[in-house]
Structure formats: C-alpha cells, structure tokens
C-alpha positions in Angstrom: -22.2 74.8 -75.1 -18.3 74.6 -75.3 -16.6 71.7 -73.7 -14.9 73.6 -71.1 -18.3 75.0 -69.8 -19.9 71.5 -69.9 -17.0 70.5 -67.4 -17.8 73.7 -65.3 -21.3 72.9 -65.2 -21.2 69.4 -64.6 -18.8 69.4 -61.7 -20.3 72.5 -60.1 -23.4 70.5 -59.6 -21.6 67.7 -58.1 -19.1 69.0 -55.6 -20.6 67.9 -52.5 -20.9 64.5 -54.0 -17.2 64.3 -55.0 -16.3 65.6 -51.6 -17.8 62.4 -49.8 -17.2 60.1 -52.6 -15.5 56.9 -51.3 -13.4 56.5 -54.6 -12.3 60.3 -54.4 -12.1 60.7 -50.8 -10.1 57.7 -49.7 -7.3 55.4 -51.2 -3.6 54.3 -51.1 -2.9 56.8 -53.8 -3.9 59.6 -51.1 -1.7 57.8 -48.8 1.1 57.9 -51.2 0.8 61.5 -52.1 0.9 62.5 -48.0 3.9 60.3 -47.6 5.7 61.7 -50.4 5.3 65.3 -49.3 5.9 64.4 -45.7 9.5 63.4 -46.6 10.0 66.4 -48.9 11.3 68.9 -46.1 8.2 71.1 -45.7 9.2 73.9 -48.2 7.6 72.6 -51.4 5.3 74.8 -53.5 2.6 72.7 -55.1 0.1 73.0 -58.1 -2.8 70.7 -58.1 -4.3 70.7 -61.3 -8.0 69.9 -61.8 -8.1 69.9 -58.1 -12.0 69.0 -57.9 -13.2 68.6 -54.3 -9.7 69.0 -53.2 -8.7 65.7 -51.8 -5.1 65.7 -53.2 -4.6 69.3 -52.0 -6.0 68.2 -48.5 -3.3 65.1 -48.5 -0.5 67.3 -49.2 -1.3 70.7 -47.3 0.3 69.6 -43.9 3.5 68.9 -45.6 4.3 71.9 -47.9 4.6 75.4 -47.8 2.0 76.5 -50.4 -0.4 74.5 -52.4 -2.6 76.1 -55.0 -5.7 74.1 -55.6 -6.5 75.1 -59.3 -10.0 73.9 -60.9 -12.2 75.4 -63.8 -15.5 74.9 -61.6 -16.0 77.7 -59.0 -18.3 75.7 -56.8 -15.5 73.0 -56.5 -13.2 75.8 -55.4 -15.8 76.9 -53.1 -16.1 73.6 -51.2 -12.0 73.3 -51.2 -12.1 76.7 -49.2 -14.8 75.7 -47.0 -13.2 72.5 -46.2 -9.6 73.8 -45.8 -10.9 76.3 -43.4 -12.8 74.0 -41.5 -9.6 71.7 -41.1 -7.3 74.4 -40.4 -5.3 73.9 -43.8 -4.0 77.2 -43.9 -1.5 76.4 -46.8 -4.1 76.3 -49.5 -5.2 78.6 -51.5 -7.6 78.5 -54.8 -7.3 79.8 -58.3 -9.7 79.3 -61.2 -9.1 78.3 -64.9 -8.5 75.5 -67.4 -5.4 73.0 -67.2 -4.4 74.1 -70.7 -3.9 77.9 -69.8 -2.2 78.3 -66.3 -2.2 81.8 -65.2 1.3 81.5 -63.2 4.6 82.8 -63.9 7.4 80.5 -65.2 9.1 78.4 -62.7 6.5 79.2 -59.8 6.2 75.7 -58.3 8.4 73.0 -57.0 5.5 70.2 -57.8 2.6 69.7 -59.9 -0.1 67.1 -58.9 -3.3 66.2 -60.5 -5.8 63.3 -59.2 -8.6 61.9 -61.2 -8.9 64.8 -63.5 -6.8 64.8 -66.7 -9.5 62.5 -68.5 -11.6 65.7 -68.7 -9.1 68.2 -70.1 -9.5 69.2 -73.5 -5.7 69.2 -74.5 -3.6 67.2 -72.3 -0.4 67.6 -74.2 -0.9 71.5 -73.9 -1.8 71.1 -70.1 1.3 69.2 -69.7 3.5 71.8 -71.5 2.1 74.4 -69.4 3.0 72.2 -66.3 6.4 72.0 -67.6 6.4 76.0 -68.1 5.4 76.5 -64.3 7.6 74.1 -62.7 11.1 75.0 -61.6 14.3 73.4 -62.7 14.1 69.7 -61.6 10.8 70.3 -60.7 8.4 67.2 -60.4 4.9 65.7 -61.4 2.8 63.2 -59.9 -0.4 62.4 -61.7 -3.2 59.9 -60.9 -5.9 59.1 -63.2 -8.1 56.3 -64.6 -6.5 54.5 -67.1 -7.1 53.6 -70.9 -7.2 49.8 -71.5 -4.3 48.3 -73.8 -6.8 45.9 -75.4 -9.0 47.8 -78.1 -12.0 46.1 -77.6 -12.2 46.8 -73.9 -11.0 50.1 -74.3 -13.7 51.1 -76.9 -16.4 49.8 -74.5 -14.9 51.6 -71.5 -14.5 54.9 -73.3 -18.2 54.5 -74.5 -19.5 54.0 -71.0 -17.6 57.0 -69.6 -18.9 59.5 -72.0 -22.5 58.2 -71.5 -22.3 58.6 -67.9 -20.3 62.2 -68.1 -20.7 64.3 -71.3 -17.7 66.1 -70.0 -15.4 63.1 -70.3 -12.7 63.2 -73.0 -10.6 60.4 -72.7 -8.7 57.9 -70.2 -5.3 57.6 -71.6 -3.3 54.3 -71.7 0.2 54.2 -69.7 2.0 54.3 -73.0 0.2 57.5 -74.0 1.0 59.1 -70.8 4.6 58.3 -71.2 4.7 59.7 -74.7 2.9 63.0 -73.8 5.2 63.6 -70.8 8.1 63.0 -73.0 6.9 65.5 -75.7 6.6 68.1 -73.1 9.8 67.8 -71.8 9.7 65.3 -68.9 11.2 62.2 -68.2 8.4 60.0 -66.9 7.5 56.5 -65.9 4.5 54.8 -64.4 5.0 53.8 -60.8 1.6 52.2 -60.0 -1.5 50.5 -61.4 -4.3 49.3 -59.6 -8.2 48.6 -59.9 -11.0 50.2 -58.4 -14.3 48.7 -57.5 -17.2 51.0 -58.8 -20.7 50.8 -57.4 -22.7 51.5 -60.4 -25.8 53.3 -58.6 -23.4 55.6 -57.0 -21.2 56.4 -59.7 -24.1 57.4 -62.0 -25.7 59.4 -59.2 -22.7 61.4 -58.6 -23.0 63.1 -62.1 -26.6 63.3 -62.2 -26.5 61.1 -65.2 -30.1 61.2 -66.8 -32.3 58.2 -66.8 -31.9 57.7 -70.4 -28.0 57.4 -70.4 -28.1 55.2 -67.5 -30.2 52.7 -69.5 -27.9 53.0 -72.3 -24.7 52.2 -70.0 -26.6 49.2 -68.3 -27.5 47.9 -72.1 -24.0 48.4 -73.2 -22.6 46.6 -70.2 -25.1 43.7 -70.4 -24.8 43.2 -74.3 -21.0 43.6 -74.0 -19.0 40.6 -75.0 -18.0 37.9 -72.6 -14.1 39.4 -72.8 -15.3 42.7 -72.0 -17.6 41.8 -69.2 -14.8 39.7 -67.7 -12.1 42.2 -67.9 -14.3 44.8 -65.9 -15.8 42.4 -63.8 -19.3 43.4 -64.5 -21.7 42.4 -61.8 -25.5 41.6 -62.0 -26.2 45.3 -60.4 -23.6 46.8 -63.4 -21.3 47.5 -60.8 -17.5 47.1 -62.4 -13.8 47.3 -61.9 -11.8 50.0 -63.7 -8.1 50.7 -63.9 -6.1 53.4 -62.4 -2.4 54.5 -62.6 0.1 56.7 -61.0 2.7 58.5 -63.4 5.7 60.4 -62.0 8.0 62.7 -64.0 10.7 65.1 -63.5 11.2 68.3 -65.7 14.3 67.9 -68.2 16.2 71.2 -68.4 
C-alpha cells in the first residue's frame, strides 16, 4: 500500500475520534487562528491544507468569504461537511486531494493554513511550493504542527514513537527545518509561537486504532529510554507525556 493510501485509510477510520479529540478540538492556537481572521476584514479566501476533521476551518469560517477544507481522506471531508452544515458554516466547501498536488489555479487564495497535518505529508517542500503557487501576490501562510526536537537523542526517540503509533507518520520537523523549507519555496517565514501539549497515552493510541503489538512497543520504548529522554517528554507512570508544537507564519515573496 502506498503512503498516500495509508494516510487516507488511517484517518478515514478515525474521523469521528479526531472531531472530538481534546488536543485537536481545543487550544489557544485555534483561538489565534480565529482572532487572526476576525481582524482580516472578512473578505479572505482560505485554503486549509490537510484539514482533518476541520477544526481550523471551523475556527476561521465565520470570519472569511470562503474556506476550502482540503484533505486526502474522504471520510474526514464528510465529517467536515456534516459539522459545517450542523453549525451553519456556509463559507466552508471541501475538496479531496494530497497536499503535494493542489487542484487549484495559480493565485486562487489569500491564505493557506494547516494544523497538525504536515507531519503526514510525503513531500513537504513540494506542498509548500504548491502553496506558494496558489497564493495571491502577498498571500500569507500560517501552519501549526507538532515540532521535531533540537536534541538528536530526544528527536530519535520521539520520531520512533510517532511511527509506531501511526504508520502514516513521516516526520515532525524542527523550527529551523520549517524556516529553511519555506525559504526555499519562496516565503519569508518565522516561528511565532512554541508550546507543549499534554498527551494522555490511552486516548492517543486509541484515536489511531494502534495495534496492541505497537502499543506494547511504544510503552517499552518510553520505559527503557534514557533519563534525559524521559525527563524531556515528562513521561508518566501510565506513559502519558508532553510533546512540542509550533506555529510558523510566512508571507509569499513575489
């Protein structure tokens, strides 16, 4: 099975869980998104790349002219459509596809946003080049994602835990990697926020239907990790932990 198919399958079966997940449905970053667009004048066109269950789209929809919720998993898009209808968010429309191949004309959008999605993308540099293409002159980008760790030891353990939990995982990128990729794609970028998320272990693995075998492997990895790793991630007796997140903002260079 190709990676894009793994992503679609993994998240297609988890759409309902991601809709109600506290990590995904709440947070100051969603409030930041809503506030950004509430102050933007109400006429923006927005592309939500890898929209998942739609939380970023829902946050900005009341404040924009149009938001396209774009995702590779049809079940996720069906969830977005159902919730948008239920909440009366008439500015949302959906479109299916991969982040690396955006089926939109050049200069179609004022903004590109993404939240907790890019670590599943097969080719982030290509996706960012596509985002640059579909943004208008002076277009803006705001991405939120789990962050890679600057310390190589901690980063190695975390990337291993991530792929054991979810085979569709590719990589959590460090802040410097984000800036470099965005620069190469034609953006002036900066990391504007960093924070930590509390991850309750049982819910985290249940959300992705992680197999018992892989859950055991993750627990073993955490419990036998060096002290520096356990301390950095705040690993608890039940294997709950903390992870890093970041917000990166960019402007399209012309």
